[in-house]
MIMARFI-768023 format. One line per field, with one value per residue (C-alpha): z, y, x; residue number from 1. Coordinates in Angstrom, 3 decimals, always signed. Each point is the difference from the previous one (the first is absolute). Example, Ala and Ser with C-alpha at 12.3 -4.5 7.8 and 13.67 -1.06 7.14 Angstrom:
BEGIN
z	(+7.800; -0.660)
y	(-4.500; +3.440)
x	(+12.300; +1.370)
resi	(1; 2)
This chain:
BEGIN
z	(+0.064; +0.746; -3.216; -1.801; +1.954; -0.766; -3.657; -0.014; +1.618; -2.701; -2.966; +1.882; +0.187; -3.457; -1.034; +1.864; -1.818; -3.431; +0.868; +1.246; -3.398; -1.928; +1.715; -0.535; -3.461; -0.726; +1.881; -2.003; -3.364; +1.137; +0.493; -3.104; -1.882; +1.714; -1.032; -3.510; +0.035; +1.131; -3.396; -2.232; -1.371; -3.353; -0.447; -1.848; -2.680; -3.140; -1.924; +1.025; -0.452; -0.097; +3.179; +2.296; -2.336; -0.588; +3.708; +0.266; -2.723; +1.819; +2.977; -1.693; -2.503; +1.063; +0.212; -3.437; -1.602; +1.616; -1.676; +2.863; +2.728; -2.198; +0.158; +3.790; +0.628; +2.926; +0.509; +1.912; -1.104; -0.121; -2.243; -2.253; -0.271; -0.152; -3.146; -1.513; +0.078; -0.420; -2.053; -2.071; +0.099; +1.046; +3.331; +1.207; +1.792; +3.570; +1.421; +2.641; -2.987; -2.079; +1.465; +0.473; -2.626; -3.030; -2.899; -1.908; -3.603; -1.665; -1.983; -3.661; -1.356; -2.441; -3.471; -2.245; -3.990; -1.987; -2.233; -3.236; +0.378; -3.049; +1.998; +0.998; +2.025; +3.110; -1.293; -0.801; +3.636; +1.288; -2.035; +1.898; -1.234; +0.415; -2.151; -3.456; -0.695; +1.681; -2.122; -3.197; +1.063; +0.859; -3.471; -1.655; +1.702; -0.439; -3.766; -0.303; +2.230; -2.865; -1.231; +3.465; +0.301; -3.610; +1.186; +3.352; -1.870; -2.414; +2.498; +2.245; -3.389; -0.410; +3.812; +0.222; +3.736; +1.063; +3.354; +0.893; +3.850; +0.497; +1.281; +2.541; -1.851; +1.112; -2.742; +1.322; -2.457; +1.683; -2.534; +0.477; +3.774; +1.193; +2.066; -3.584; -1.505; -2.462; -2.752; -2.630; +0.957; -0.451; -3.547; -1.365; -1.711; -1.160; -2.365; +2.863; -0.271; +0.198; -0.662; +3.687; +0.711; -2.984; +1.201; +3.649; -1.435; -1.896; +3.118; +2.120; -2.815; -0.337; +3.615; +0.628; -3.099; +0.713; +3.478; +2.664; +2.981; -0.398; +2.272; -1.515; +1.723; -0.930; +3.179; +2.683; +2.628; -1.912; -0.463; +3.832; +0.686; -2.439; +0.953; +3.641; +0.936; +3.731; +1.281; -0.232; -2.399; -1.778; +1.983; +1.155; -1.767; -0.992; +2.413; -1.868; -2.677; -3.283; -1.468; -3.300; -2.516; -2.358; -0.039; -3.256; +0.530; -1.810; +1.440; +2.149; +1.610; +0.562; +2.022; +1.872; +0.907; +1.053; +2.170; +1.837; +0.154; +2.018; -0.089; -1.540; -3.368; -0.115; +1.308; -2.838; -2.904; -2.066; -0.419; -1.514; -3.778; -1.105; -3.092; -1.688; -3.508; -1.187; +2.178; +2.449; -0.708; +2.405; +0.443; +1.068; +2.176; +1.991; +2.883; +0.405; -3.490; -0.824; +2.883; -1.183; -3.434; +0.282; -1.109; +3.024; -1.297; +1.693; -1.760; +0.435; +2.576; +1.599; -0.099; -1.362; -2.695; -3.075; -1.420; +2.679; -2.289; -2.473; -3.145; -2.569; -2.722; -0.337; -0.216; +2.116; +1.053; +3.429; +0.934; -0.369; -2.834; +1.239; -3.129; -0.390; -2.178; -3.715; -0.925; -2.575; -2.922; -1.592; -3.826; -0.711; +1.803; -1.705; -3.339; +0.998; +1.088; -3.286; -2.258; +1.714; +0.580; -1.509; -1.287; +1.388; +3.334; +3.386; +3.589; +2.730; +3.395; +2.760; +3.084; -0.286; -2.917; +0.753; -0.660; -3.778; -0.200; -2.680; -0.650; -2.723; -3.268; -2.821; -1.878; +2.938; +0.592; +4.011; +0.928; +3.846; +2.096; +3.545)
y	(-0.232; +2.674; -0.807; +0.761; +3.357; +0.724; -0.536; +2.076; +2.851; -0.322; +0.306; +2.962; +1.792; -0.779; +1.363; +3.249; +0.120; -0.406; +2.672; +2.327; -0.783; +0.630; +3.464; +1.127; -0.856; +1.652; +2.977; +0.067; -0.360; +2.919; +2.060; -1.083; +1.040; +3.063; +0.688; -0.917; +2.400; +2.935; -0.894; +0.459; +3.504; +1.181; -0.390; +2.777; -1.949; +1.900; -3.128; -0.263; +3.898; -0.534; -2.089; +2.923; +1.074; -3.228; -0.497; +2.855; -0.772; -3.369; +1.733; +2.202; -2.517; -3.803; -0.543; +1.358; -3.543; -3.305; -1.451; +1.631; -1.933; -3.006; +0.233; +0.538; +3.882; +0.517; +4.071; -0.498; +1.598; -3.376; -1.650; +3.084; -0.520; -3.738; +0.544; +2.694; -2.275; -3.430; +0.328; +3.634; +0.815; +3.736; -0.602; -2.035; -3.505; +0.146; -1.632; -2.217; -1.120; -1.557; -3.464; -0.243; +2.034; -0.213; -1.807; -2.221; +0.368; -3.168; -2.197; +0.003; -2.860; -2.149; +0.914; -2.238; -0.139; +1.378; -2.769; +0.920; -0.895; -0.917; -0.943; +3.120; -1.498; +1.182; +3.465; +0.477; -1.153; +2.567; +2.584; -0.341; +0.964; +2.093; +2.948; +0.418; +1.251; -3.014; -2.249; +1.831; -0.700; -3.401; -0.638; +1.728; -2.208; -3.225; +0.673; +0.617; -3.220; -1.859; +3.197; +0.579; -3.707; +0.122; +3.193; -1.734; -2.688; +2.447; +1.906; -3.087; -1.201; +3.381; +0.322; -3.628; -0.829; +3.482; +0.483; +2.273; +0.971; -0.320; +3.233; +0.670; +2.507; +1.775; +1.465; +2.941; +1.017; +3.065; +1.511; -3.213; +0.542; +1.202; +2.853; +1.523; -0.247; -2.971; +2.028; -2.533; -3.258; +1.247; +1.377; -3.410; -1.151; +3.467; +1.351; +1.084; +0.293; -3.375; +0.862; +0.156; -3.285; -1.707; +1.132; -1.127; -3.443; -0.431; +1.172; -2.681; -2.685; +1.109; -0.145; -3.243; -1.932; +1.367; -2.080; +2.512; +0.020; +2.225; +1.480; +2.260; +2.260; +2.359; +1.218; +2.256; -2.616; -2.580; +2.300; +0.988; -3.824; -0.859; +2.958; -0.618; +3.360; +0.631; +0.868; +3.781; +2.777; -0.787; +2.135; -2.806; -2.200; -3.472; -2.814; -2.088; +0.293; +0.167; -3.572; +1.205; +0.595; +1.908; +1.873; +0.658; +2.802; +3.054; +3.527; -0.846; -2.884; +2.299; +2.241; -2.714; -1.284; +3.377; +0.771; -3.630; -0.846; +2.903; +0.336; -3.441; +1.815; +1.890; -3.029; -2.132; +2.241; -1.424; -3.221; +1.728; -0.103; +2.353; -1.150; +3.533; -0.125; +3.551; +0.134; +2.777; +2.456; +0.840; +3.499; -1.355; -2.824; +2.047; +1.746; +3.032; +0.742; -0.514; +2.347; +2.751; -0.114; -0.463; -3.557; -1.559; -2.216; -2.804; -2.661; +1.581; +0.801; -3.539; +0.480; -3.518; -1.063; +0.789; -3.244; -1.618; +1.509; -2.500; +1.039; -1.770; +1.493; +0.937; +3.837; +1.034; -1.228; +1.370; -2.540; -3.951; -1.572; -2.936; -0.189; -2.546; -3.459; -0.024; -3.187; -2.134; -0.869; -3.397; -0.213; +0.261; +3.087; +1.489; -0.796; +1.494; +3.302; +0.078; -0.380; +2.751; +2.481; +3.257; +2.354; +3.184; -0.903; +1.772; -0.662; +2.729; -1.092; +1.622; -1.428; +1.658; +0.136; +3.528; +0.891; -0.583; +1.841; +2.626; -0.760; -2.733; +1.197; -0.830; -1.561; -2.402; -3.210; -0.644; -3.370; -1.631; -1.924; -1.078)
x	(+0.011; +2.978; +1.436; -3.164; -0.325; +3.605; -0.382; -3.341; +1.921; +2.851; -2.709; -1.475; +3.462; +0.518; -3.303; +0.819; +3.469; -1.423; -2.621; +2.538; +2.033; -3.063; -0.764; +3.531; -0.025; -3.265; +1.373; +3.216; -2.122; -1.923; +2.905; +1.700; -3.314; -0.037; +3.556; -0.676; -3.012; +2.374; +1.684; -2.876; +1.078; +0.352; +3.734; +1.862; +1.740; +1.204; -0.697; -3.636; -0.966; -3.770; -0.308; -0.831; -2.667; -1.672; -0.251; -1.732; -2.230; -0.914; -0.609; -2.878; -1.192; +0.759; -4.081; -0.566; +0.633; -0.771; +3.170; +2.150; -1.601; +0.128; +3.895; -0.005; -0.237; -2.036; +0.914; +3.316; +3.143; +1.506; -2.474; +0.622; +3.555; -0.295; -2.524; +2.361; +2.924; -1.108; -3.102; +0.867; +3.571; -0.110; +1.826; +3.040; -0.572; -0.322; +3.124; -1.940; -2.287; +2.804; -0.117; -3.684; -1.913; +2.408; -1.547; +1.876; -0.057; -1.670; +2.267; -0.435; -1.959; +2.189; -0.217; -2.436; +0.427; -2.552; -1.346; -2.191; -3.645; -2.347; -3.234; -1.915; -2.630; +1.298; +0.508; -3.706; -0.691; +2.261; -1.573; -3.372; -3.438; -2.997; +0.991; -0.726; +3.430; +1.633; -2.199; +1.142; +3.636; -0.549; -1.595; +2.809; +2.522; -1.680; -0.210; +3.724; +0.647; +1.625; +2.086; +1.306; +1.159; +1.705; +1.546; +1.343; +1.606; +1.585; +1.611; +1.082; +1.887; +1.578; +1.195; +0.959; +1.139; +0.206; -0.748; -2.908; -0.963; -3.871; -1.012; -2.936; -2.144; -3.164; -2.322; -2.641; -2.072; -1.141; -2.511; -2.194; -0.201; -3.483; +2.033; +1.143; -3.441; +0.505; -1.526; +1.435; -1.970; -3.660; +1.193; +1.672; -2.920; -1.196; +2.751; +2.239; +3.946; +1.573; +3.533; +1.068; -1.693; +1.771; +3.386; -0.485; -1.216; +3.119; +2.278; -1.691; +0.412; +3.691; +0.984; -1.593; +1.282; +3.446; -0.539; +0.049; -2.245; -2.941; -2.558; -2.834; -2.073; -3.020; -1.246; +1.711; -0.906; +1.987; +3.049; +0.215; -0.145; +2.647; +2.260; -0.422; -1.557; -0.581; -3.613; -0.572; +0.096; +3.193; +2.433; +2.223; +2.438; -0.561; -0.460; +2.968; +2.494; -1.516; -0.472; +0.195; +3.115; -2.198; -3.541; -1.794; -2.688; -1.453; -0.637; -3.078; +1.868; +3.033; -2.094; -1.530; +3.300; +1.473; -3.246; +0.347; +3.650; +1.232; +3.788; +0.201; -0.814; +2.819; +2.086; -1.149; -1.021; +2.915; -1.831; -2.975; -0.715; -2.664; -2.173; -0.431; -1.753; +1.471; +3.005; +1.380; +2.731; +2.745; -1.230; -3.373; +1.564; +2.251; -1.964; +2.311; +0.465; -3.747; -0.823; +2.336; -0.999; -3.714; -0.054; -1.872; -2.662; -2.186; +2.317; +3.346; +2.642; +0.765; +3.500; +0.641; +2.624; -1.644; +0.935; -2.527; -2.786; -1.036; -1.877; -2.243; +1.615; +3.700; -0.378; +3.107; +3.381; -0.620; -2.398; +0.065; -2.015; -2.390; -2.231; -2.747; -0.297; -0.723; -1.658; +1.608; -2.259; -0.452; +0.434; -3.739; -0.316; +3.045; -1.286; -3.487; +1.803; +2.189; -3.212; -2.194; +3.044; -0.580; +2.716; -1.172; -1.000; +0.945; -0.676; -1.006; -0.758; -2.385; -1.174; -3.503; -2.498; -0.522; +3.481; -0.873; -3.272; +0.008; +3.787; -0.638; +0.848; -2.481; +2.859; +0.716; -1.743; +0.218; +0.237; -0.183; +2.320; +0.601)
resi	(1; 2; 3; 4; 5; 6; 7; 8; 9; 10; 11; 12; 13; 14; 15; 16; 17; 18; 19; 20; 21; 22; 23; 24; 25; 26; 27; 28; 29; 30; 31; 32; 33; 34; 35; 36; 37; 38; 39; 40; 41; 42; 43; 44; 45; 46; 47; 48; 49; 50; 51; 52; 53; 54; 55; 56; 57; 58; 59; 60; 61; 62; 63; 64; 65; 66; 67; 68; 69; 70; 71; 72; 73; 74; 75; 76; 77; 78; 79; 80; 81; 82; 83; 84; 85; 86; 87; 88; 89; 90; 91; 92; 93; 94; 95; 96; 97; 98; 99; 100; 101; 102; 103; 104; 105; 106; 107; 108; 109; 110; 111; 112; 113; 114; 115; 116; 117; 118; 119; 120; 121; 122; 123; 124; 125; 126; 127; 128; 129; 130; 131; 132; 133; 134; 135; 136; 137; 138; 139; 140; 141; 142; 143; 144; 145; 146; 147; 148; 149; 150; 151; 152; 153; 154; 155; 156; 157; 158; 159; 160; 161; 162; 163; 164; 165; 166; 167; 168; 169; 170; 171; 172; 173; 174; 175; 176; 177; 178; 179; 180; 181; 182; 183; 184; 185; 186; 187; 188; 189; 190; 191; 192; 193; 194; 195; 196; 197; 198; 199; 200; 201; 202; 203; 204; 205; 206; 207; 208; 209; 210; 211; 212; 213; 214; 215; 216; 217; 218; 219; 220; 221; 222; 223; 224; 225; 226; 227; 228; 229; 230; 231; 232; 233; 234; 235; 236; 237; 238; 239; 240; 241; 242; 243; 244; 245; 246; 247; 248; 249; 250; 251; 252; 253; 254; 255; 256; 257; 258; 259; 260; 261; 262; 263; 264; 265; 266; 267; 268; 269; 270; 271; 272; 273; 274; 275; 276; 277; 278; 279; 280; 281; 282; 283; 284; 285; 286; 287; 288; 289; 290; 291; 292; 293; 294; 295; 296; 297; 298; 299; 300; 301; 302; 303; 304; 305; 306; 307; 308; 309; 310; 311; 312; 313; 314; 315; 316; 317; 318; 319; 320; 321; 322; 323; 324; 325; 326; 327; 328; 329; 330; 331; 332; 333; 334; 335; 336; 337; 338; 339; 340; 341; 342; 343; 344; 345; 346; 347; 348; 349; 350; 351; 352; 353; 354; 355; 356; 357; 358; 359; 360; 361; 362; 363; 364; 365; 366; 367; 368; 369; 370)
């Protein structure tokens, strides 16, 4: 019995000591935390000249967008500095956060070889449905499947065993989103302009046939999900590194990305390619020059490399030429065209029939085309 009591006493003593150790540890942690809070002052570092101003901005406006709370901002000086040094990059890292909060850069995925594809069934699934514009694009792609397969075989023979890296590519067709108005879809079957949809269909088919990984979005919600946009109003950077090597979009999509990517838009803008039907001259693209010389437009001053703008026709050496696919005719079709070809024929083009009202000369015989 005495031995049992002695053991019980020892257990009691041990419990008291453990309690004392835990209390001491908690007190020490509190003091350390208080000491750390004392260090949460905006540093005067010439390498981060905007830090103090950004902290002041956060004090006044951190509740203006829920994305700040999503990243842990709670109104304290420490949370401001942690956010501005670890999520954004306006302040230097806090010394006591180096080991506990520093994010390890994700390891790059191993490179995969791009392999030519000739079956476009999966591409047609990726393109989705529900919009007349998408239905038109899918019909064109399906109709040209045999020609795409033949083109892939020809290019494969030409390149031989040359290694091509498979790229992960996001294609965001901004003008088809509801947020941009999607004025094209309702007019597809009513004589509306189809040139843009022809080009987009061919871009999608080209990227897919070349063997790249493809994501296609035609809504703002899909875009946000694929980019990793945090909840809120678009003032914060993305929640993860951009998972795409390239992004093909248009001006509507470009504006949507700028509104929802925060600082990540500037960080990743070199990966963007803008499908720009008529091109953008450098004078309109350069923000400062455009402002000084009165060239500001709704479509300009993006400060991109002019080669990032990709045109439908090769109008200018300033931009890149994307183009579209010209169908190959079989021998019967070729002979039919040769037999009906006129020697005095010319082609002029306008998107709307109203363009030609009162402008058709009596000596001209107008025709119709897609």
